[in-house]
TILUM-549974 format. One line per 3 residues: their letters; for each residue x, y negated, z of N, C-alpha, C, O. Coordinates in Angstrom, 1 decimal. Atoms other than C-alpha are relative to their C-alpha. Example, Ala and Ser with C-alpha at 12.3 -4.5 7.8 and 13.67 -1.06 7.14 Angstrom:
BEGIN
AS) 0.9:1.2:0.0:12.3:4.5:7.8:0.9:-1.2:0.0:1.9:-1.2:0.7 ~ -0.9:1.1:0.0:13.7:1.1:7.1:-0.8:-1.1:0.8:-0.3:-2.2:0.9
END
This chain:
BEGIN
MAE) 0.3:-0.5:1.4:-21.0:-10.8:-0.7:-0.7:1.4:0.2:-1.5:1.7:-0.7 ~ 0.6:-1.4:-0.2:-21.9:-7.3:0.7:-1.5:-0.2:0.2:-2.3:0.6:-0.4 ~ 1.5:0.2:-0.3:-25.3:-8.7:1.9:-0.7:-0.5:-1.3:-1.8:-0.1:-1.6
LYA) 0.5:0.4:1.3:-25.8:-10.4:-1.5:-0.3:1.2:-0.9:-1.3:1.3:-1.5 ~ 0.2:-1.2:0.8:-25.2:-7.2:-3.3:-1.1:0.9:0.5:-1.9:1.5:-0.3 ~ 1.0:-0.9:-0.6:-27.4:-5.2:-0.9:-1.4:-0.5:-0.3:-2.2:0.3:-0.7
EAG) 1.4:0.5:0.3:-30.4:-7.5:-1.4:-0.3:0.1:-1.4:-1.4:0.6:-1.8 ~ 0.3:-0.1:1.5:-30.1:-7.8:-5.2:-0.1:1.5:-0.4:-0.9:1.8:-1.3 ~ 0.0:-1.4:0.4:-29.3:-4.1:-5.5:-1.2:0.8:0.5:-1.7:1.7:-0.2
RKS) 1.1:-0.7:-0.5:-32.1:-3.0:-3.3:-1.2:-0.2:-0.9:-2.1:0.6:-1.0 ~ 1.1:0.4:0.9:-34.5:-4.7:-5.7:0.3:0.5:-1.4:-0.5:0.3:-2.3 ~ -0.5:-0.5:1.3:-32.5:-3.1:-8.7:0.0:-1.0:-1.1:-0.4:-0.8:-2.2
FIN) 0.0:1.1:1.0:-32.1:-6.4:-10.4:1.4:-0.4:-0.5:1.5:-1.3:-1.4 ~ -1.3:0.4:0.4:-28.3:-6.7:-10.7:0.2:0.2:-1.5:-0.1:1.3:-2.0 ~ -0.1:0.0:1.4:-27.5:-7.5:-14.3:1.4:-0.5:-0.5:1.5:-1.0:-1.6
GPL) -1.3:0.5:0.4:-23.8:-8.4:-14.4:1.0:-0.1:1.1:0.6:0.2:2.2 ~ -1.1:0.0:-1.0:-20.5:-8.9:-12.6:-0.1:-1.3:0.9:-0.8:-2.2:0.6 ~ -0.1:1.1:-1.0:-19.8:-11.2:-9.6:0.6:-1.2:-0.7:1.5:-1.1:-1.4
HWI) -0.5:1.3:0.5:-19.3:-14.9:-10.4:0.3:-0.9:1.2:-0.4:-0.9:2.1 ~ -0.3:1.1:-0.9:-17.5:-17.5:-8.4:-0.1:-1.3:-0.9:0.6:-1.4:-1.9 ~ 0.2:1.3:0.8:-18.6:-21.0:-9.7:0.5:-1.1:0.8:0.0:-1.4:1.9
YYG) -0.6:1.2:-0.7:-16.5:-24.0:-8.7:-0.5:-1.3:-0.7:-0.6:-1.4:-1.9 ~ 0.4:1.4:0.5:-17.7:-27.6:-9.0:1.0:-1.0:0.7:1.2:-1.0:1.9 ~ -0.9:1.1:-0.5:-15.1:-30.4:-8.7:1.4:0.5:0.4:2.2:-0.2:1.0
MDG) -1.3:-0.5:-0.3:-12.0:-28.2:-8.4:1.0:-0.5:-1.1:0.7:-0.4:-2.3 ~ -0.9:0.6:1.0:-9.0:-30.0:-10.0:1.4:0.5:0.2:2.3:-0.1:-0.4 ~ -1.4:-0.6:-0.1:-6.0:-27.9:-8.9:0.7:-0.6:1.2:1.8:-0.1:1.6
NPD) -0.6:0.7:-1.2:-5.1:-30.3:-6.0:-0.5:0.7:1.3:-1.7:0.7:1.5 ~ 0.5:-0.7:-1.2:-5.2:-28.4:-2.7:-0.7:-0.9:1.0:-1.4:-0.3:1.9 ~ 0.7:0.9:-0.9:-6.5:-31.5:-0.9:-1.3:-0.4:-0.5:-2.1:-1.1:0.3
TTF) 1.3:0.4:0.5:-9.5:-32.0:-3.1:-1.1:0.9:0.5:-1.0:2.2:0.5 ~ 1.1:-0.8:-0.5:-12.8:-30.9:-1.6:-0.9:0.4:-1.3:-1.1:-0.4:-2.1 ~ 0.8:-0.5:1.1:-14.9:-28.8:-4.0:-1.1:0.9:0.5:-1.1:1.3:1.7
TLE) 1.1:-0.9:-0.3:-18.0:-26.7:-4.0:0.1:1.4:-0.7:0.5:1.4:-1.8 ~ -0.1:-1.4:0.5:-18.0:-22.9:-4.4:-1.4:0.6:0.2:-1.9:0.7:1.3 ~ 1.2:-0.8:0.0:-21.1:-20.9:-5.3:0.3:1.4:-0.4:1.0:1.5:-1.4
IAI) -0.2:-1.4:0.3:-21.0:-17.1:-5.3:-1.3:0.5:-0.5:-2.3:0.4:0.1 ~ 1.3:-0.4:0.6:-23.5:-15.5:-7.6:0.1:1.4:-0.6:1.2:1.9:-1.0 ~ 0.1:-1.3:0.8:-24.6:-12.2:-9.1:-1.2:-0.2:-0.9:-2.3:-0.5:-0.5
PVR) 1.1:0.1:1.0:-26.6:-12.3:-12.3:-1.1:1.0:0.2:-0.7:2.2:0.5 ~ 1.1:-0.9:-0.1:-30.0:-10.7:-12.0:-0.9:-0.1:-1.2:-1.0:-1.1:-1.9 ~ 0.8:0.0:1.2:-32.4:-9.7:-14.7:-1.4:-0.6:0.2:-2.2:-0.9:-0.8
KAF) 1.3:0.5:-0.3:-35.5:-11.0:-12.9:0.0:-0.8:1.3:0.7:-0.3:2.2 ~ 0.0:0.8:-1.3:-36.1:-13.7:-10.3:-0.8:0.8:1.0:-1.8:1.5:0.7 ~ 0.7:-0.6:-1.1:-37.3:-12.5:-6.9:0.1:-0.9:1.2:0.9:-1.8:1.2
QSS) 0.0:0.8:-1.2:-38.1:-14.0:-3.6:1.0:0.6:1.0:1.1:1.8:1.2 ~ -1.0:-0.3:-1.0:-35.4:-14.0:-0.9:-0.1:-0.9:1.1:-0.1:-2.2:0.9 ~ -0.1:0.9:-1.2:-35.4:-15.3:2.6:1.4:-0.4:0.4:1.6:-1.3:1.2
RFQ) -1.4:0.2:-0.4:-31.6:-15.2:2.8:0.8:-0.8:-1.1:1.7:-1.5:-0.8 ~ -0.8:0.6:1.1:-30.4:-16.4:-0.7:-0.9:-0.8:-0.9:-2.1:-0.6:-1.0 ~ 0.7:0.8:0.9:-31.3:-19.0:-3.2:0.1:0.7:-1.4:1.2:1.1:-1.8
VKE) 0.1:-0.5:1.3:-32.4:-17.7:-6.6:-0.2:-1.2:-1.0:-1.2:-1.9:-0.8 ~ 0.2:1.1:0.9:-31.9:-20.2:-9.4:0.5:0.3:-1.4:1.4:1.2:-1.6 ~ -0.5:-0.2:1.4:-31.4:-20.4:-13.2:1.1:-1.0:-0.2:1.0:-2.2:0.0
LDF) -1.1:0.9:0.4:-28.1:-21.7:-14.4:-0.2:-0.7:-1.3:-0.9:-0.2:-2.1 ~ 0.1:0.7:1.2:-27.9:-24.4:-17.0:1.0:0.6:-1.0:1.9:1.4:-0.7 ~ -0.9:-0.5:1.0:-26.2:-23.6:-20.3:1.4:-0.5:0.3:1.6:-1.6:0.8
FKA) -1.4:0.3:-0.4:-22.4:-23.6:-19.9:0.9:0.3:-1.1:1.1:1.5:-1.5 ~ -1.0:-0.2:1.1:-20.0:-24.2:-22.7:1.4:0.0:0.6:1.7:-0.8:1.4 ~ -1.2:-0.2:-0.7:-16.6:-22.9:-21.8:1.1:0.5:-0.9:0.8:1.2:-2.0
ITF) -1.2:-0.7:0.5:-13.1:-21.9:-22.9:0.3:1.1:1.0:0.3:0.9:2.2 ~ -0.2:-1.1:-0.8:-12.4:-18.4:-21.6:1.5:0.5:-0.1:2.1:0.3:-1.1 ~ -1.4:-0.5:-0.1:-9.1:-16.9:-20.5:0.0:1.3:0.9:-0.5:1.2:2.0
PHE) -0.1:-1.2:-0.9:-8.5:-13.3:-19.3:1.1:-0.1:1.0:2.2:-0.5:0.6 ~ -1.0:-0.1:-1.1:-6.6:-12.8:-16.1:0.1:1.5:0.4:-0.9:2.0:0.9 ~ -0.2:-1.3:-0.4:-5.2:-9.3:-15.5:0.9:0.0:1.2:2.0:-0.5:1.1
GPW) -0.9:-0.2:-1.1:-3.8:-8.5:-12.1:-0.5:-0.6:1.3:-1.7:-1.0:1.4 ~ 0.5:0.4:-1.3:-3.9:-9.7:-8.5:-0.6:-1.4:0.0:-0.2:-2.3:-0.8 ~ 0.7:1.3:-0.1:-6.1:-12.7:-7.5:0.9:-1.1:0.5:0.7:-2.2:0.2
EQL) -1.0:1.0:-0.4:-3.1:-14.4:-5.9:0.6:-0.7:-1.1:1.2:-1.8:-1.0 ~ -0.6:0.6:1.2:-1.9:-15.1:-9.4:-1.0:-0.8:-0.8:-0.6:-1.3:-1.9 ~ 1.0:0.7:0.7:-5.2:-16.7:-10.5:0.4:-1.5:-0.2:0.2:-2.1:-1.3
PGS) -0.3:1.4:0.2:-3.9:-20.3:-9.9:1.0:-0.2:-1.2:0.8:-1.2:-1.9 ~ -0.9:0.1:1.1:-1.1:-19.7:-12.4:-0.7:0.1:-1.4:-0.4:-0.6:-2.3 ~ 0.8:-0.1:1.2:-3.6:-18.6:-15.0:-0.9:-1.2:-0.3:-1.0:-1.7:-1.4
HAQ) 0.8:1.2:0.1:-5.8:-21.6:-14.3:0.9:-1.1:-0.6:0.5:-1.9:-1.5 ~ -0.9:1.1:0.4:-2.8:-23.9:-14.8:0.4:0.2:-1.5:0.4:-0.8:-2.2 ~ -0.3:-0.3:1.5:-1.9:-22.2:-18.2:-1.1:-0.5:-0.9:-0.9:-1.2:-1.9
IME) 1.1:0.4:0.9:-5.4:-22.8:-19.6:-0.2:-1.5:0.1:-0.5:-2.1:-1.0 ~ 0.2:1.4:-0.1:-5.6:-26.3:-18.3:1.1:-0.8:-0.8:0.8:-1.8:-1.4 ~ -1.1:0.6:0.9:-2.2:-27.1:-20.0:-0.4:0.1:-1.4:-0.2:-0.9:-2.2
RLA) 0.4:-0.2:1.4:-3.5:-25.7:-23.3:-1.1:-1.0:-0.3:-1.1:-1.6:-1.4 ~ 1.1:0.9:0.2:-6.7:-27.7:-23.0:0.5:-1.5:-0.1:0.0:-2.2:-1.0 ~ -0.5:1.3:0.0:-4.8:-30.9:-22.3:0.9:-0.2:-1.3:0.8:-1.3:-1.9
EHH) -0.8:0.1:1.3:-2.4:-30.2:-25.3:-0.9:-0.3:-1.2:-0.5:-1.1:-2.1 ~ 0.9:0.1:1.1:-5.4:-30.0:-27.6:-1.1:-1.1:0.3:-2.0:-1.2:-0.5 ~ 0.9:1.1:-0.3:-7.2:-33.0:-26.0:-1.5:0.5:0.1:-2.3:-0.2:-0.4
IPV) 1.3:-0.5:-0.2:-10.2:-30.9:-25.1:-0.5:-0.4:1.4:0.0:0.0:2.4 ~ 0.5:0.5:-1.3:-12.3:-32.6:-22.4:-0.7:1.1:0.8:-1.4:1.9:0.2 ~ 0.6:-1.0:-0.8:-13.3:-30.5:-19.5:-1.0:-0.6:0.9:-1.1:-1.8:1.1
TNE) 1.1:0.4:-1.0:-16.3:-30.7:-17.1:0.5:0.3:1.4:1.7:0.7:1.6 ~ -0.4:-0.3:-1.3:-16.2:-30.4:-13.4:-0.3:1.4:0.5:-0.3:1.7:1.7 ~ 0.4:-1.3:-0.3:-17.3:-26.8:-13.5:0.9:1.1:-0.6:1.3:1.0:-1.8
CRE) -0.7:-1.2:0.6:-15.3:-23.6:-13.9:-0.5:1.2:0.8:-1.0:1.1:1.9 ~ 0.5:-1.2:-0.6:-16.1:-20.0:-13.2:1.0:1.1:-0.1:1.9:1.1:-0.9 ~ -0.7:-1.2:0.1:-14.4:-16.8:-12.4:-1.0:1.2:0.0:-1.8:1.3:0.9
VFL) 0.9:-1.2:0.1:-16.2:-13.6:-13.5:0.9:1.2:0.2:1.8:1.5:-0.5 ~ -0.8:-1.1:-0.5:-14.9:-10.5:-11.8:-0.4:1.3:-0.7:-1.4:2.0:-0.3 ~ 0.4:-1.1:0.8:-15.1:-7.8:-14.5:0.4:1.3:0.5:-0.3:2.3:0.4
NIN) -0.4:-1.2:-0.6:-13.1:-5.2:-12.7:0.7:-0.3:1.4:1.6:-1.1:1.4 ~ -0.5:0.2:-1.4:-12.4:-5.2:-8.9:0.6:1.3:0.5:-0.1:2.3:0.6 ~ -0.7:-1.2:-0.5:-9.8:-2.8:-7.6:0.9:-0.4:1.2:2.0:-0.9:1.0
FAE) -0.7:0.4:-1.2:-8.8:-3.4:-4.0:1.3:0.9:0.2:2.3:0.4:0.8 ~ -1.1:-0.9:-0.3:-6.5:-0.3:-3.9:1.2:-0.3:-1.0:2.3:-0.2:-0.6 ~ -1.0:0.3:1.0:-4.6:-1.3:-7.1:-0.3:-1.4:-0.6:-0.8:-1.4:-1.7
PEK) 0.4:1.3:0.4:-4.9:-5.1:-7.5:0.5:-0.4:-1.4:0.0:-1.2:-2.1 ~ -0.5:0.2:1.3:-2.8:-5.0:-10.7:-1.0:0.4:-1.1:-0.9:0.0:-2.2 ~ 1.1:-0.5:0.9:-5.9:-3.4:-12.3:-1.2:-1.0:0.0:-2.2:-0.7:-0.7
NMT) 1.1:1.0:0.0:-8.2:-6.4:-11.5:-0.1:-0.7:-1.3:1.0:-0.9:-2.0 ~ 0.2:0.7:1.2:-9.7:-8.0:-14.5:-1.0:-1.1:0.3:-2.1:-0.9:0.7 ~ 0.8:1.1:-0.2:-11.1:-11.5:-14.2:0.0:-0.9:-1.2:1.0:-1.2:-1.8
EIQ) 0.1:0.9:1.1:-12.4:-13.8:-16.9:-0.1:-1.4:0.6:-1.1:-1.7:1.4 ~ 0.1:1.4:-0.4:-11.7:-17.5:-16.2:-0.7:-0.8:-1.0:-0.4:-0.7:-2.2 ~ 0.8:0.8:1.0:-14.2:-19.9:-17.8:0.1:-1.4:0.5:-0.3:-1.8:1.5
IGV) -0.2:1.5:-0.3:-13.3:-23.6:-17.9:-1.1:-0.7:-0.8:-1.1:-0.6:-2.0 ~ 1.0:0.7:0.7:-16.2:-25.8:-18.7:0.5:-1.1:-0.9:1.4:-1.9:-0.4 ~ -0.4:1.1:0.9:-15.7:-28.1:-21.7:-1.2:-0.8:-0.4:-2.4:-0.3:-0.4
SPG) 1.1:0.9:0.4:-17.8:-31.0:-22.9:-0.5:0.4:-1.3:0.2:0.7:-2.3 ~ 0.6:-0.4:1.3:-20.3:-30.1:-25.6:0.3:-1.0:-1.1:0.6:-2.2:-0.8 ~ -0.2:0.9:1.1:-19.9:-31.6:-29.0:1.1:0.3:-1.0:1.1:-0.1:-2.1
KTQ) -1.1:-0.4:0.9:-16.7:-30.1:-30.4:-0.5:1.0:-1.1:-0.1:0.9:-2.2 ~ 0.6:-0.9:0.9:-18.7:-27.3:-32.0:-1.5:0.0:0.2:-2.0:-0.3:1.2 ~ 1.5:-0.1:-0.1:-22.4:-26.9:-32.8:-0.4:1.3:0.7:0.1:2.4:0.4
NRS) 0.5:-1.2:-0.6:-24.3:-24.5:-30.6:-1.0:0.7:-1.0:-1.8:0.0:-1.6 ~ 0.9:-0.7:0.8:-26.1:-21.8:-32.6:-1.3:0.1:0.7:-1.4:0.2:1.9 ~ 1.3:-0.1:-0.7:-29.8:-21.6:-32.0:-0.1:1.4:0.6:0.4:2.4:0.0
GAQ) 0.1:-1.3:-0.8:-30.6:-18.9:-29.5:1.2:0.3:0.8:1.2:1.3:1.5 ~ -1.2:-0.3:-0.7:-27.1:-19.1:-28.1:-0.1:-0.5:1.5:0.9:-0.2:2.3 ~ 0.2:0.6:-1.4:-28.4:-20.8:-24.9:-0.7:1.0:0.9:-1.6:0.6:1.7
KRL) 0.5:-1.0:-0.9:-29.2:-17.5:-23.1:0.4:-0.4:1.4:1.5:-0.9:1.6 ~ -0.2:0.4:-1.4:-29.4:-18.0:-19.4:0.2:1.2:0.9:-0.3:2.3:0.6 ~ -0.2:-1.0:-1.1:-28.2:-16.0:-16.4:-0.8:-0.4:1.1:-1.0:-1.6:1.3
LPV) 0.8:0.4:-1.2:-30.3:-15.9:-13.3:0.7:0.6:1.2:0.3:1.8:1.6 ~ -0.8:-0.6:-1.1:-27.9:-15.4:-10.5:-0.6:-0.2:1.4:-1.4:-1.1:1.6 ~ 0.4:0.2:-1.4:-28.6:-14.9:-6.8:1.2:-0.7:0.7:2.3:-0.2:0.6
YI) -1.1:0.7:-0.6:-26.6:-17.4:-4.8:0.0:0.1:1.5:-1.0:0.3:2.2 ~ -0.1:0.2:-1.4:-25.3:-17.6:-1.3:0.0:-1.5:0.2:0.1:-1.9:1.4
END
């Protein structure tokens, strides 16, 4: 991640917090899933080390997590229980957006959990499909 920040920062393009994007994660520790680590940038640029790509529109239910990252699985479980209670279909994508990172005092970490939900429950407003352009490892 340090190299990712160094390259994007050297070009002065960083435009948001660190994202961890999970595909196929279902809570079962034996399930194989894909993790992409990204930093949103304001402008695409050429990189010999990292892939730069535009993310598709992502409709999600969000849940704030305050505190150590070791407690993130419990927060994920809470939001998944709520979605199941309300019969809200989820996609195979979820994200963690690291809004505040504090290694010295992990109780001050602030992470936004975003669970992908199937479009169709609500209408998307025109212009609401703004895109992030993250740099990926």
